[in-house]
N, C-alpha and C positions, 0 to 999 in steps of 0.2 A: 294734266298733272304738274304741279310746279315742282321744282327742284327743292324748294323749301317755301312754305306759304309765307307771302308777305305778312309782317308781323301786326301786331298792334300795340299801341303805345299812348303817350298822352303829353299833356302840358302842364307847367307848374300851377299850383292851386289846390286847395282841398277838394277832394271828390265829394259830390253831392248824392249821387245814386248810380248804381250800377245797371247795365242793361238788362231788360227783362228777357227771361229766357223765351225763345220762340217756340211756337206751337209744334214744332217738328221734334222738339226735345222729347215729347211724349212717346211717340212713335220711335225714334231712335232708342229710347230706353228698353223697349222690348225687341229691337231688332236681332241683337245677337242671342235672344232666348232660343233662337233656331239653331239647332247643332249643326247643320250645313254652313251657316254663316261663320260660326265659330272656327269651323274646320278650316274655310277658305281664308279668314284672317291669320289663322296660325300659319298656313301655307305661305301667305304672301310676305308676312314678317320673317318667316324661316328664309325665303328666297332672298330677301334684301340682305339678311345676315350673311348667308352663303356668298352672294355677290361680293359684299364688302370684304369679307374675310380672303376671297380669291385674289384680290388686288393688294399686292404688298405695299405697306405703308412707306413713305418717303424715309430715308435715314435720319432726317431732322424732325420726325413727327413729334416727338415729345417737345422739342425745342418750340415748334409752332404751336403746340398746345398751351405751353406756358406763356408765350408770347401774345397768344389770344386772351388767355385768363388776364394777363397784366393790362392789355388795351382795354378790355371791357371794364375791369375795375378802375382804372384811371379815369376813363371816360365817365363812369357813374358819379366818381367823386367830385369831378368838375363839371357835371352836367349842365348847371345854370349857364356857365360861361360858353360852353359848346352851343346850347340852344340859342342864345342871344347871337353868336356868330352864324349860326346857320340861318336865323331869321334875317340878318343883314345881307347875307350872300343870296338867298332867294329873292329878297326884294330888289337888289340890285340887277338880278338877272331878268326881272320883269315879272316875276311871280308874286303871290301874296300868301302870307302865312295867317293862318286862323289857330287861335288857342282855345282849346275845348278842355274845361275842367272835369267834365264826366261824359258819359255816353249820351245823356239827353242834350247836352249842349253841341255835341258833335253830330247829332241827328238833325238839330235845328239848323246848324251851319251848312251841312251837305244839301238838306232839303231846300234850304234858301237859294243856295247856289244853282240847283237844278231847276227850280222855279225861274230864276232870274234868266237862265239860258233858253227858256220856253220849251224845254224837253218833256215829251210825253213817255219816253223810254231811254234807259241808260244801259251800258254794257259795263259789266264788272269783271276784272281778273281776281282770282282767288286772294282773299285778304282775311286774316283772323281779325283784324282790327275792324273791318266792316261788319263781320259777325258779331263781334264783341258789343258794338254799339247798337245792335239791332237794326241796322239801316234798311234791310229790305222790307221790313213791317212799316217803317216810317214812310218810305217812298210809296208802298202800296196804299197807303191810307191818304197819301197827297195825289193819288191818281196816276202815279208813274209806274210803268212796268220795267221789271229789273231783268236783264238778260244775263245768266251766268256764261262765261266763255271757257271755263277751264273743264275738261272732259269729265274728271272725277267729281267735281262740284255739280256739274250739270246732271250726272247719274244720281247723286244725292238728292239733289232738288227734286228730280222727277219721282225718285222713290220717296219723297216726303221725310227724309232722314237728315240728321245732322251729320256733319264730317266725322268720319271715324278715324282719321290719321292725319298727320301734318304733311306728310309726303303727297299723298293722294287721298281724296275725301271717301272713296268707296273700295278699300282693298279687301272688304269682306264679300263682295260681290264678284262671281266669275262672269265669263264672257258671255255664257248661256243665259244667265239672269239679266245681264245687260242688254241682250238682244230682246228678250221679252218684254223688258221695261221701255225700250225705245220703240217697239212695235206698239205698244198700248199708249205711250204718253208723249213720244217725241213727234211734233209737227212735221210733216213731210217725209217720215221715214217710208222707204219703200216696202211695198207688200212682201217682197221676196228677201227682205234683209237677213243675212246669215249671222253667225256669230263669230265669223272671221274678224280678228282685229282691225285689219285694214278697212273692211266693210264698215265696222262699227264707227272707226274714225272719220270716213268719208261721209256717213250719214250725218255726223255732228259738224263736219265742215261745211256741208251744203246748208244745213240748218242756220249756221252762224254767219255765213257770208253776207246775206242781205243785211243782218243786223249790224254788223261791222261797218258796211258802206253806208247805211242810213243814219247811224248813231251821231248825235250831236254832243253828247256827254258820255265820258267814261269815268268810272271810279275804280281806283286801285289801291292797292297797298304799297309797301317798300320794305325790303329786306334791310337795307342801310340808308343813312342820310348822312352825305359827307359834309361837314359843317364848313371846312374851308372855302369851297365852292358852291355850296347850297345845291348839291346834286343828290337827286334820289336814285337808288339803284335797286333793279329788280331781277331775281333770279328765277327761271323757268325751264321747262323741258318741252313746251307744246309751240310757243309763239304767239298764244292768244294775248298774253300779256303785252307783248310788242305791237299788236294790233291796236289794242286799246290806247296806248301811247302815242299812235302816229295819226290815226285817222279823225277821231272826233275834234270839235272845235274847242270844247272845253274839257280839259283834264283835271280831275279832283283825286288827290292822293292822301289817304288817310293812313297815319303811321304813328308809332308810339314815341315818346321822347327818348326811350332807351335804345332806339334804333340809330341814334347818332354815332358817328365815328369822326373823330377830329380831322383826320388827313386821308388823302389817297394812299399814303404808305401803310397806314393802319389798315385800311381797307384790303390791301394786298395780302395780308395774313389771313384775314377772315374768309376771303374768296378762296383761299386754299383749304381751309378747314372745313367749311360748309359742304360742299359737293361730296367730299371724301366720307365724311361722317354721315351724310344723309343718305346716298345710294352707292358708295364705293366708287364713283366716278372720279377721275382727276379734275374734271371741269364740268359745270354745269352747261348744258347745250345753249341757253339763251342767257346772257347777261345783258340788260338793257340799262342805260343810264340817261337821265334827262335833267337839263338845268335851265330853269326859267322858261321864257318862250323865245322863239327866233322867228322873225317876220318871213312869211312866206314858207316856213318850214314846220309842220306839226301843228298842234293846237295853238289857238290864238289866246287862249287864257289858261294859266296854271295856278292852282290852289293847292296848298298844302295845309292840311287839317293835323294839327299835333293834338294827341289826346293824352290826357294824365289817367282818368279813372281809377285812381287808386294807386297809381305807379310811385307818387311821392311818398305816400304812407310806406310802401315797401322799401323805397330807398331810404327811410329814416332808420328801418331795423338793421343792425349791423350784421345780423345772421342772414335774415330773409332777403336782403337785397342781392344776394348771389343769384336769385332767380332771374334777376334782371339782366344777367349776362348773356342769357340764352339767345342764340342766333337761329333757332327754329329749324335745327337740322333733323330732328325726328329720331336721332340714335338711341335716345333713352327709351323711346316707345318699342324699338324692334327687338330690345333684350328683356323687356319687362315681364316676367310670368303672369303678373296680375293683368296688365292691359292685354295681354296675349289671350287670356280667357274670357274677358268682359267686353273689349272693344272700346270704343271711345265715349259712348253715350253716358255712362255713369259719372264721368268727369265733367259733363255739362257740355254746351253746344260750341265751345270756343277752343279750350286748350286740353286735349286729351293727353292721357298718359302720365308719367311721372312728373314731366315739367307742369302739367296742369294741376297735379296734386299739391305742388307747392306755390304755384303763381295765382291760381284761382282764388284760394282763401284769402290771400293777401290783397288781391284786388277787390273782391267783394266783401271781405270782412269774416273773420273766423266766427263771429256770433250767429251766423246764419247756418241753419240746421244742415242744408245740403253742402255747403262749403267746409263746415266743420268736420264732416266724415271724411273728407279726402286725404287728409294727412294720415289717417289711420289705414288707408287702402293700400298698403304697402308690406312686403315681407321684410323691408330694410336689408335686401340681400347684396345691394351696393353695386349690382351690374351696371345700373345707370350711371354712376359717377365714374366707373371705369372707362366708358366709352364717350363720355361728354367732352366735346372738342375744346371747350373753355373751362373745364375743370369745376362745374358746379358740384359740390357735395350734397347732392339730393338727399341722401339718408339723414345728414346732419340736420338740414333745413327742415325735414319732415319731423324729426324728434322735437326741434324748437318749436314747431307750430303745434304739436300735440301738447306741449306745455302750454302755449297760449290758449287753446281751445279749453283746456282744463281751467285754467284761471278765469278765463271769460265766464265760465259756467258758475264759479264761485260767487259771483257778484249779481247774480239774477235775483229778482223779487222772490221768485218760486223756484225753488232747487229743482232740478231735473230728477227724475225717478233713481237714475244711477247714482246720482250725488247723494240723495237721501239714503239709498242703501249702504253705500259706502260709510257714511257718517253713522248709520245704525251699527254697521260691523265694528267701526272704530271704537264706538261707545262699548259694545259687548266685550270686545277683545281688550278693553283697557282695564277690566277688573277680573282677577282670577276666578271669584266666584261666579260673576255673571257669564263668564266664558264657559266654565264647567257645566252650568245649569243649561246654557243654550246648546252646548254640544251633546248633553244627555238627551234633550227633548228633540234636537234636531235629528239624531240618530234614529230615535224611536220612529219619528214620522217618515224618515227617509226609507227604512226598512219596511214600513207598512205599504209605501208606494211601489216598492220594487217588485218585479217580475222575472224570476229566474236569475236572481242576483244582478239585474240591470234596472236602472231608472230610466224609462224611455220618456216620460212627460213630467216636467216640473210645473208647478202652478204659477200663475202671474208673469211678471217680468222674467222670472227664472226660466220660463219656457223657452226663450230665446236660445238659451244654451242647449237645450234638448231637441231643438228643431232639426239640428244637423248631427247630433251625436248622442250616444247613449251616455248614461252616468253610472259607474260601478256603486252597487249599493254599499253602504259603509258596514264594517264588521260589527258583531253585536256587541264588542267591547272594545273601547278605546285603547290606544297604546298607553296613555297615562293610566288608566284604569288597572290595565294588565300589569303594568310596573309596580303600581303600589301594592297590588295584591301579591305579586311575586315577591317583594321584599318583606312583606308581612310573614 
């Protein structure tokens, strides 16, 4: 379980195509249909909220939040210069930088590096960037076995599910369910495995030990990239990421262009904000940093793959670019009433919760049906903005994206049924006579469909409304008709 999942990001250049949704998305989409799983998820997020609220915030917390916001905004506005500085520093330290305009290019780069290393197996540390580009499937097609090393992500993989949370991939599963899953699917799990957390962790530790020792290639993400020294920084709570960074001969880090921070002084602020917002802890248990290669110590090759995949498009949007400030702390997920009831699957396989609702549509395009629905999956209660450590006004971005979704639908060759319905209503209500005639006929038909004063089923597309609620039957006489009769 990482303190915050290493992020996903990209390189300058127009995006060509998004990553294909993995097959596990179908299974994940139905996962929280189970009442028990929903209850477990609610309990997990409530526990995180309680732990976070139990630890008093530093006296300068609001100053830290404002400093974090300023650092992220200033970095994004000068992103091109910071990326060039990062590339120079990584190269001077003995590493190599690869620019990937989209997910397909990133997959080709990483698969080529793994093949060049002659590896038939790679170990990975939790990374939303790796998930975003669909790397697991690409490596599998190339005959390479991927070994996930984070506990929560291993549980999700064995359960053929997508990650449900940024902090831990499987908060919707309790320890009894994990024990049952390990007994069935985890190679080498003891027959008498109990559901004690220590026993479950030991089973995973034994399973991974040989994988770590025999791995020639590791793939990780990064929470931050320090431009002035070319250093990648990874935050986690298990130590599996650090094993990936030190034992293999070749280290490949996939990260997004928005992960850059100009200096170590900037990083200091973000390292205070992230753990407190993520889990309430004053410090993340493992903070690992690596710069290029050092002869005789650690990997002999270091490759940094910088991914764009739609980020430059988001950067060009004055309001939408705020989503790129995100430091993947998961605070917004833990207070969101919608996420708490649905889990991560409806947001797609990469970015769950409120941040996914504003980031995914920008990366993949609001024209796509699945992504177009995400900005509307919110009550706009504002709780996410209140807890965001870098002050992303998520409701503002949601409303902005809703407008972009509607505008994109106006230019389709064939209007959507909803747009046709709205245009028809606008035409009808644009003339008093048409409106009165439609009202009289509509009232007559509505009363014919009612039973006991309620309409329980409307025809056609209108049936979507009555799937979840009953509609009161209209009165026999409209207010306008009653008023006119009364005046006469």
